[in-house]
N, C-alpha and C positions, 0 to 999 in steps of 0.2 A: 638411597631412601626412603625408605618405607609405602606400600603402595596404598593406603589411607588419605595419607596427606601429597601423592602422587594423585589421585585421583577425582579429592571433592577439590581441588582448582587448576582440572586440564579442560576443557574446551572444547566437544570432538568440530571434529570435518565439517557435520552433516547444523551443528548449529552456529556455523562462525561462514559457511554458504550460507544460508539464512539470513544473518545479522545483518553479508552484504547485502546480498539478492532486496533485506528493505528497505537503505542504507537509498540504494542506485536507483532504484522505480520511483519511490518517495521523491528522488534528485533527477529521477527525470522528468512525472510531473508538477518539481517545479518546476521549473525549466517553461512547460506546455503550459500551464495552469499561467508564469509569468508573461508567457506569450498572447492569451488573451488575454491580458489585463490591460498591458503592453497598448497592442492595437487598441478594443474597448476608448480605452484613453487620448488616446493617440486617431480619433474617426472623424472626422468630418460632426461638424452642424449640422444637428437631422432639419426637427421640425423652432422655425423661430428664432434660428440659429441658437438652437437647442441642445448643447449634448444631449451622447445620450444616453451617462453619470445623473444628469438634471432631473430629467423626463421622468427615468422608473432608477429612484435613488435609491428605497430601501431591494428592494428586486437586482439589484444588480451590486444591492453590498450582501447580500445573501449570496448571492451568487459564486464571491471574492475572497468569503472569511470563513465559510463554508470548510470549501478547497482546502485554504491556506488553513486552517484546522487541521484537515486528515493531513495532508503531504506531516505537515510537525510531528498529528503524532505517525508517523508513521517513519520517520527519520526517530524518532526519542527511544520509541522501538525495538531498529536497529542494535542502538547504544544498548541497551537494554540486550538484546538480543548477546550484545558481543561484552557487556558484562553480569550476565549469567544472572541475572536479576528476577526475579519468578515469576513476579506482577508482568514481567517481556514479555513469559511464556503466555501465562495466559490473555493476551495484547496478543498475540500471535496467533492464539491457536481464533481470537473471536474478529480480526484479519482473518483470518481464514475461511471464516461459516461464512462471511459475507461477504468477500469476494464469489467461494461458490454456491451461495444463492442469488447472484448476480452476472450467474456463467448460467445458471438451470439458467432462471428469466427466459435469458433471453436466448438460450438455445428453446423451451416451449412457446415462448410470446412473439419473438425477432421472425419474421421469412425473410428465407436467400435465396430464392426462391430465382429475386433477378439478376440471377450469374446466367443463367439459365434464353432469359427474357433478351430477344434482338436488342440492340441498344437505337435504335429509334423509337422505340416502348417506352423505355426503363432512362431519367435526365443525369448524365457524369457526375448530382450533386447526394442522387440515389446511390448509383453503385460504388461512390467513394465510404456512405454513412453502412453501407450496408459490406463495406471493407475491414471499414473503423471497423465497428462490429464483431467479424469473426474473427480479426486478428486478437482481440480481446479478448475472445471465449479465448482462443488458445497464445491469446498469453495466463491468463487465468484458471482458466479451469486443472492445470497441471499443478501449479502451484500453492493451490490452496488444496487438492487431498492429498498431495507430498504432504506440507505443514501440519495436517488434522492426524493421519497416523504418524507423523513424523512425532511430533512437542508431546506425543500424546505415550510415547511407549516411555517404557520404567529406567532402560538408561541412561531417557533423557529426561526425565523427571527429576532425576538425582540429583544429576546436571546444574539444578538449578535449585536445588534443597538452600535453607536460607545456609552464609557458610559460617561460621560461631569462632570467630579468632582468637585463640588464648589469654588472656590475662595477662603480659610477661611481670617475674615481682621489679618494684620498680623503687625494693626501701618500702615501701607506704605499709605501715599496721594493719 
């Protein structure tokens, strides 16, 4: 098989891994988001027999639709990476940039000193928040840097160039 035909339709292992990571990460976020959503819907009444979603409808609508949109766009980006769509590479770079900014913000402005303070001075909730923040930074920081460098490489850019499919002679004049 000629090299030009073989290399024009071949997806590298790095792109496949990034696509799988995008879909698995978005699927995991969908699971967490869904459990939060069901928890709010099944919560007992709070004030005068009203549910939380009746007391704060706009806030909860935004809290539930924005993450759903982000999760759906992450899944779609992963599918686009599998299909080597040019827009998916740009979307992956955008996702990586946002994740890197989030991680740098967490490192700069979120104090992580509560792990070294004795337990009688720090609540369990604050320790859990610290653990969650650290785990997000540990998970997102290396992936975001990898995606920024990886999707800017010339060899990866060539994989996402628009594929020109030659028209076959079907007897048309």
